[in-house]
N, C-alpha and C positions, 0 to 999 in steps of 0.2 A: 429469559430476557437476553437480547443480543448484547454482546460485549462491545463497549465503546471503542471507536477507532482511535488509536494513539496519534495518528497523523492529522486528525481533524480537531484536536483539542478535546477537552472534557465536555461531554454532553450530559444533559439532564436525563437520568434514567427513565423518568416518566415520559419525557418527550420522545426518547428513543423507542419506547414501547409503542407509541402511536404512529411512528414513521414506518412506511413499508420497507421490508428487507431488500437490500441491494446486493450486488455481487461482492462489494467490498466487505459486507457483513460476513460473508462466508470465507474470506481470506484469513489465514492464520498468520501469526507473527512469524516473519521469515527467519528470525534468529532462534526460534524455539525448536525443541526436538520434534514437536508435532509437525512443524513446517517441513523439516527434513524428511519425516516419515511420509508426509503428503506428497512430496516431490517423488519419492521412490514409488509411492502408490500410483502417481500420475503416469510414470513411465510404464509400469505394468498394465495400468488401465488402458493406456493408448494402444499398446500392442494387443491387448485382450479383445478389444472391441472394433478392430479394423476389419472392414469387409474386403473381400477379394480373394484371389488365389494366385500365388506366385507373383509375377510382375503385374498382373491385372488387379490393381488396387486403386481404381479411380475414386476421387473424392465424392462424386455424385452417387456412388454405391451406398454411402452411409445412410442415405434417406430410407433405404430398404432394410436397415438393421433394426427391425421392430418385430414385436410378437405378431402383429397382423400379417406382415409379409411372410413370416415363417409358417403361420397357420395355413396360409393359402398354398405355399409350395409343398409343405409337409402333407397337407390334405390332398393335394393333387397327386403326389407320389403314391399315397395310400389308395387314392381313387383308381389309378391305373394298375396298381398291383391287384386290387380287388377285381378290376375289370378283366385282366388277363386270366385270373383264377376262374371267374365265372364263365369266361369265353371257353376255357378248356372244359369246364363242366358241361356247358351247352353243346359242345361239339363232340363229347366223349362217345356218345352212342354212334355217331357217324364214323368216328375213327375206329370203333370196334368193328363196324361193318366193312370199312375199307381195308383194314389190316388183319381182320379175323382175330381180334383180341378178346378173350373172355373177360367178364366183369370182375372176376377175382384179380386178374392181372391189372385191370384198370384201377382197382383199388390200390394195388402195389405201386403203380405209377403215381397216383395221387399222394400216397404216403411218403414217396421219395422226397417231396417238398420238405416235409418235416424231418425226414432222416438227415437231410443236409443241414437243416436248422439246428438239429439236436447237438451237433458238434461245434456250433459257433455261438449258441445263445449265451451260455455262461461265460465262456472265454472272452467273447467280444464285449459282454456287459462289464466284466471286471476290468479288462485292459482299457476299455474306452470310457469308463465312468469319469475319469479325470483327464481325458484327452480331448481333442477337438472333435466333438460329437458330430457336427454337420459333415465333416470330411469322412468320417466312418460311414455315415448314412449315404453319402455320395458314392463311395466305392461299392457299397452294397447294392445301390441302385444300378450301377454299371453292370454288375453281374446279372441282375434281373433282366436288363436289356439284352445281354448276350444269350440268356436262356431262351428268349423269344425267337432269336434268329436260329438257334439250334433246332427248334421245332419245325422249321421249314425244310430241313435236310431230307426227311423221308419223301416229301413231295418232289423235291429237286431230283432225288435219286430214282424214284420209282413211278412218278407221274400219277395219273388218276386210277390206274389199275385195270386189269383185263375185264373184271366183272362189270365195272362202270362203262368201259368202252363198248361192251356187248349190248348195252342198253341205249345206244345212240344210233342215229341214222347213218352216220359216217362209217361206223365200224361194226354195227350190230347185225350179224348174219341172221339172227332170229327174226328180224323185222324187215328182211328183204322180201321181194315178191314171192308168193307161194310156189310159183312154177319154176323157181331156180333149182337146178339140179345139184347145187353144191351140197356135199354131205354134211356140212355144218349148218344147214338151213333150219327152217322152223320145226322140223320133225324131231329136233333134239329133245324137246320137252314132252313129247307124246309117248304113248304107251308102246312098248315093244322095240324101242331103239337101243342100240349099244352106246351107252353114254360114257363108259370108262375111257375109251380111247381118245376122247377129246379133252380130258382133264389135264390141265397144264400144271405140272408140279415143279417146273424149272424155277419159277419165281416164288415158290411156297415159303422160302426163307425170308422173303422181304418183310413179311409181317413181324417176325421175331426181331430182325435187325431194327425195324422202325420202332417197335415197342421199347427196346433198350435205349434207343436214342431219346425217346420221350422220357424214359426213366432218368437218364443222365441230365437232361435239361431241367427236370424237376429238382434234382439234387442241387444243381447250380442255383436255381431259383430260391431254394430254401436257404442256402448259405447267404445269398444277398439280402433276402427279405428279413432275416432274423435281426439284422442290425437296425432296420427300420423300427421294429416293434420294441426293441430294448432301449437303444440309445436315443432314437428319435423322439419318442414320447417323453423320455426323461429330460431331454434338453428343453422341451416346451414347458414342462412342469417346473424345472429349475429357474426359468426366466419369467415366470408368471407369479403374481401374488395368489395366495391360497384362495382368497375370496373370488378371484376371477377364473381360477382353474376349471371349475365345472363347466362354465359356458364355453371356454376355449376348447376343452376336451370334447364337448358335444358338437362344436362346429367342425372339428377335425373328423369326428365320427360321421357327421352328416355328409361331409365331402367324400369320405370313403364310401358311404352308402350309395352315392351316385355311381360308383364303379361297377357293382353287380348289374345294375340296370343297363349301363353302357355296354358291358361285356355280353350280356344276354341278348340285347337288341342287335349288336353287331353279329353275334352268332346266328340270330334269326335271319338277318339279312344275308349273311354268307351262305347259310344252308338253303336258302331259296334259290341260290345259283347252283348250277351243276358243278361237280368237282373240276371239270374242265369247261370254263365258260364259253370257249370257242366252239364247242361241239353242240349238237342238237339232240337232247334226250327225247326218247319216245315215251317216257313215263312222267308222272307229275310228282311234286314233293310229297303228296299224300301216300304215294306208293311206298311200302316198307323197304323196297330195294333201292330207293333213291339215296344217292351219295352226294351230299352238298359240298361246297367249297370250304372245307374245314380249315384250310391253311390260310384263308384270306386275311385274317386279322393280325397275324403274328408280326408281320413286317412293320405296320404302323405302330403297334404297341411297343416294339423294341426301339424304334426311332424316337418316339415321344419320351420314353423312359430315360434314354441317354441324355436328352436335352434337359429334363428335369434334374438329372444327376449333376449337370454343370451348374444349374441355378443354386441347388442346395449347398454345393461346395463353397459358394461365395459368402455364406453366412459366417460371422465371427465366432470365436470360441465361446464368447458370452455376449448377450445382447447388452447395449449400453446402459439401459436403466437398471437392469439386474446387476451388472458389474458395478454401477455407481452405488447401489445400495450396499454391496459388499465392501467396496472401497471406503465408503463413508463410515461404516462400522469399524473398519481397520484404523482409519484416521482418528476417529473419536477415542479409540483405545490406545493410540500412540504406537501402533505397531505397523509393520510393513504389510501391505496387501499381498496375500498369497493366492495368486490366480489358480484356476484349475490346471491340472497338469503337473503339479508339484508333489502329488501324493506318492509315497513310496509303495511299490508293489512287490509282493512276495508271496510264496506259497503259504507261509504261516498266516499272513494277513487274510488271504483268500479263505483258508480253512476257518479262521475265526469269524469271518463274515457269514459264511454258510452256516456255521454253528449258531450264530445269533438268529438267523432267519428261521432255522428249523425249530428253535425254541419259542418262536412267536406264534401263540395259539390262534390268534385272529388270522394271520397269514396262512397257517397250515390248514385251518378249516376252510378258508376261502379258496385255497388251491385245490383241495379235495372236492369241493363243490363244483368248481369250474371244470375239473377233470371229468366228473360224472356227466355234467351237462354237455360238454363238448363231445365226449365219446358217443353220447346218445344222438346228438344233432348232426354229427359229421356225416352220418349215413344219408340223412335227408339233404344236407348241403351238397354232397358229392353227386348223388344220384337223383336229384329232384326232377330234372328234365326226363330222365329215363323212366322215373316213376309215373310221370304224367303221360308219357307215350304208352306205357303198358297198361296202366289202370284206366285211363280215360280216352285212349286211342287218339291222342293228339299227334300232329306231325312234329318232327324234330324242331322245325323253325318256330312253330306255335308254342311248343313247350318251353323253348329258350326265351321267347318273348314274355310269356306269362311269368316264368321264374324270376325274371329280372324286374318286371314292373309291378307285380302284384303287391310286394311288400315294401317297396321303396317309400312311398308316401307315409304308410303306417309306421315304418321304422323311424323315418326322419321326424315325424310328428311326435312319436314317443320320446325320442332323444331330446328334442328341443323343449318339449313340455316339462320333462323331468329336470333338465338343466336350469331352466328359468325358475321353476319352483324351488329348486335347491338354492340358487343364488339369491332369491328374494326372501324366503322364509328361513333358510339355514337350519334345516332339521338336523338333529343330532345323529350320531352314527347308529344308534339303536333303531331310530325310526326308519332310516334308509335300509338297514339290514332286515327289519321286519317287513317292509314293503317287498323286498326281494323274495322273501318266503311266500308271501301272498301271490305275487305275480307268477312265480315259478310253479306254484301249486295249480294255478289256473292253466298254465301252459301244459302241465302234465295231463290235466283233464281233457284239454283240446286234442292231444294226440290219441288219447283213449277213444275219443269220439271219431277221429279220422280213421281209426282201425276198421270201422264198420261202414265206411263210405267208399263205394267202388262202383264198378260197372261190369256187366257181363263180358266175358271173353268171346273171341271168335269160336263158333261151334266147329272146331277143326276135327275132321274125320280121322280116327285112329284108335289104337287099342292101348289102354294104360299098362305100363310095365312095372315090374317090381321095384325098380330104382326111382320111380316117380316120374319118369319121362313118358312120352307118348310114342308108341310104335306106329309107324305110318303104313306098314304093309298089312293089308287085310285080305280077306278072301277075294274080293272083287278086283283087286289089282295085283294079285300074287303072280300072275303070268306076264306082268308088264316089265319086270326086271328094272324097277326104279332104284337106282343106287343111292347110297347115303350121301354121296358127293354132289348130287343134283342141286343146282342153285334153287333158292327159295323163289318160286314163281306162283303165288297164291291165285286160286281161281274160286269163283263163287257160283253155287247152284241156288239161284234166287228163290224159287218156290219153297225149298226146304231150309233156306238160310244156312246151308252147310258150306264151310270153307275147306278146300283141299290144298295141300302143300304145293302141288304142281298139277298140271294136266295129266302127267303120267300117273300120279297117285289117284287121280279121279278115273283112270282107265280110259281116257279119251284117245281116239286114234285119228281124228280129223280136226282141222282148224281152218278158219277163213276170217278175212277182215270184215268188220262191220261196215255197213254202207254209210258213206259220208264221214267216216271217222277212221283215219289211218292208224290210230293208236289203239283201237278197240279190237280185240281178237275174240272170236266166238269159237268154242270147242264143241264138238258133237261126237256121237257114237261113244258115249262114256258109260262104262260098265258099272260104275259105282253109284249111279242115280237111276231111279226106277224108269224114267222116261227117256233115258239116254242123252239128255241135254235139252236145250243148249246150256253151256256153262260159260260164264264171262270171266275174263282175266281181272285180277284184283280181288282182295278179300271182301267178304260181305260187310256192308255198312252197319255200324252199331251207333245208336244215339246215346251219348253220355252227357248231354248238356246240363241236365238238372243236377246230377251228382257232381259234375265238375264245378258248377257254380257254388254249390254248398261247400265244397272243398276250399275254394278260393276265399269265401267269406270267413271261414274258420281260421285259415292261414293269416288273413289280415288282422283279425283280433289277436291272434297269438303274437304276431310281429310287433304290434303296438304295445302290448303288455310286457313282452320281453324287453323291448327297448327302453321302457320307463325305468328299469332297474339297472341299466348299464352304466349310466353316469355316476350314480351313487356307489355302485359296486367298485368301479374304477377308483373313485375318490377314497374309499375305505382301503383299497389295496395300496394306494400311494402313501396314505397318512399313518398307517399302522406300523411303519418301519422308520428308522432314522433316515434323514435326508441323504446321508452319504451311502447308505445301503440300498437306496431306491433302485438304481440301475441293475444291481445284482439281484434284487428281489424280483424285478420284472424278468430278468434273464432266467432265474430259477423257475419261475412260473411257466415260462415258455418251454424250458427244458423238460419239466415234468409233463406238460401238455403233449409235447412231441412223443415222449416215451409211452405215455399211458393212453393218449387219445388220438392225436393226429396220425401217428403211424399205424397202430393196430386197428383204429376205427374204420377207415375205408376198406381195408382188407377184410375185416370181419363182415361188414355189411355187403361188400361185393360177393363174398362167399355165400351169404344168405340169399342174395338175389339169384345167384347161380343155382342154388338148391331148388328154387321154384321154377327152373327152366323145364319146359315140356319138349321142345324140339331144338336140338343143337345142329348148327351147320358143320359140315365136314369138309376138310381140305386135305387131299392126299392121305386119307386114313386117320387124320388127327382132328379132334374137335376144335372148332373156332368160336365164333360168337353165337349167342342164343337168338333164335328167331321168334320164339313164342313162349310166353310165361303162363303159369297158373296164377291168375291175378288174385284170387282169394288167399292162396297160400303166401303169395308175395306180400300182401297187406299185413298179414299176421306176423310174418318173419321180420318185416322191417319196423312196424310201428310198436309192437309189444316190447321189444328190447329198448326202444326209445323211452317208453313209459317207465320201465324199470329203472333206467339210468336217471331220468329226471326225478323220480321219487327219492332215490338215494342222494342225489344232489341237493334236494330240498332239505333233507335231514341234516346235511353238513351246513347248510345255510342257517339252520336253527342254532348250530354251534357258533357260527359267526355272530348271530344276534346275541348269544349269551356272553361271549367274551369281548365284544366290541365296546362295551360300556367304558367311557372315559377316554376314548380315542379322540384327539383334537383334530377337527376337520378344517377350521377356518382361522383367518387372522383375527385377533382380538385387540391388537394394539393400534390399528389404523385410526380409530375414533379418538383415542387419547392423543395421538400425534396431531390430529386435526384440531383438537381443542387447544393444544399448545400454540399452534401456528395462529389460530384465530385471536389469541391474546397478544400476538406480536413477538413472542419468544422464538428464537431460532434453536430448534432442537439440535442435540449433539450430532445426530446422524445426518444433519444438513450442513455441517461445517466442513465443506469439501472445497477442492481447488476450483480455479476458474474453468479449467478444461472439463472437469466433471460436470459443472453446471451447464457448460456448453453442450455436452453430450445429452443432457436431459432436455434442453430446450431445442436442440436441433441446429444450433448455430456454431460457427467457428470450430468444426469438428477436427481440423487438422493442426490445431495449436500444439506446439512441441513443449517438452518439459523445460527447455531453456527459456522459451517465451514465458512460461509460467513463473520462473524465477524472476525474470525481468519485470513482469507485471506486478509481482508481489512486492519486490523491493521498491519499485517506483511509486507504489501507492502510498 
């Protein structure tokens, strides 16, 4: 029941119960200790909830101090971080061709992201848990933008590359008229020519320098993005009610899921363009020698990311409604409101926090399960476009487009369906953990099935070697002096459906242009085919449409089932620890993932992919990128380790299900408070100052503490 106002005389308690509560009902006696505490709380609250940065603190910014605005900005930052990550994955095979980078080192580059994050996850989570979290996220986002600009440096320094220039009408001597007497003319790829004298080794180091620039950019990216995943999500959960957290988390996840599609689609668009759009290529994007404009997306990604960093920096230390709830609790207890940022930090406190987390069985089992799953899936996430290119003979642009779009709707549908069901039915922690076990078991079966879905490889002429590679020199071309450094220029003998690495390896001595088609070259007098030719440039076509469609369908089902467990798993992860330990728990999980999954995973799977290589490119006597893979061996080496990791991850999820009983996931006091209000009583947590009420209603945001005193005493 609301307390009678002494300035209006004595009122009938029953009558007071029937009257609606007014602002005066929430004002405390100005002479009481509670009023003095409320004044102090008001000053802290006003500073805590002001939007802006530096001198940019306009009053109209306060209307954006809400969970909805933060979810949008936070989700967009995550969206573009996912987009640039998928853009890198979508263009990684093209960068391997452009700079002669092996897949193993590509895995090292990808792991560098998490190598940078490893050093900042725990420290940033601990130092920033009681600081201004949006500012930490903003500075991290700035580093993400800087890393995007760093990736442009290799293109600025070295341009499109000599191999790409040789495949254009402007610079390609191989495609000039056949009667030219230039020694670098079309006979370069034919049998019997001296190829070594034309190999340019002056720029051979450009690939190594570029690879290390990409490595440094990924380290900077990891440092910046780690703050987003530790403090950014913690800020959202801190300012949301527990019952609303699943939906808000699902919305941010859905916004982030748009990022991979955006990145892959931009990669697809960029790779359809030649690496230098101002030149005229003589080959099509379906040719394995095609080098697309891999650099195209980095500038817009960097610019947009910096703009989003400015927006997120404007958010207050605490959102008004969340701060009001904390201030109300402090006022009701007659103590001064202690805003975030006043917690004492020390090495001893940090050790005590880590010790508490490591003794939490639910958290430990959940972390071990996540480590197993991420280690297994990181190979597919990193090399999915490359897997599609090699297994199903898709172009780089098509593989990037499918990688981004195939799972978006299924993943988003799984996230939203699970979040809505959790919010409506509020299943307990054991039910959510049990569903994770079921979904992940089905995911494991899906990868086991994918292991046996593939397509035939090119019937490349050659002799198997003891190291698993394919020797290209055979009896029919032994007199052609085809060097290992010869560029990959596949040709096809259509009647036998045999592909040769180059016209030289087919033993061809003559070439001519096809009629009416300036880009079609016909080779003849070839000693490695019974009829001597003709042989056409380009690999023999392989139809993989049915196998590719089955692969896509299985992937969609897997994405949906996997997404249905994410919201519940995240909720368990947040609720199984004390609120003050939550940022450090997230940071600890990210740290363990970096050490155990994100860093070694891409390197491990890159090494496995390289193990299935049949033909390596050579540059100045050193191996470069792989041109052709043993597709069956690649399927087994990639998918079977994934199945094993998912199996062990599922076992740890059984441990989560066993220990999670009793973990409280939702608010249970809201209904009781609502019943109190419906009876006309003013709960203790609503006896707050005038300015606190204004913050809740969105009016008079800029009232000062002095005005509060004047309004209180004049009432």
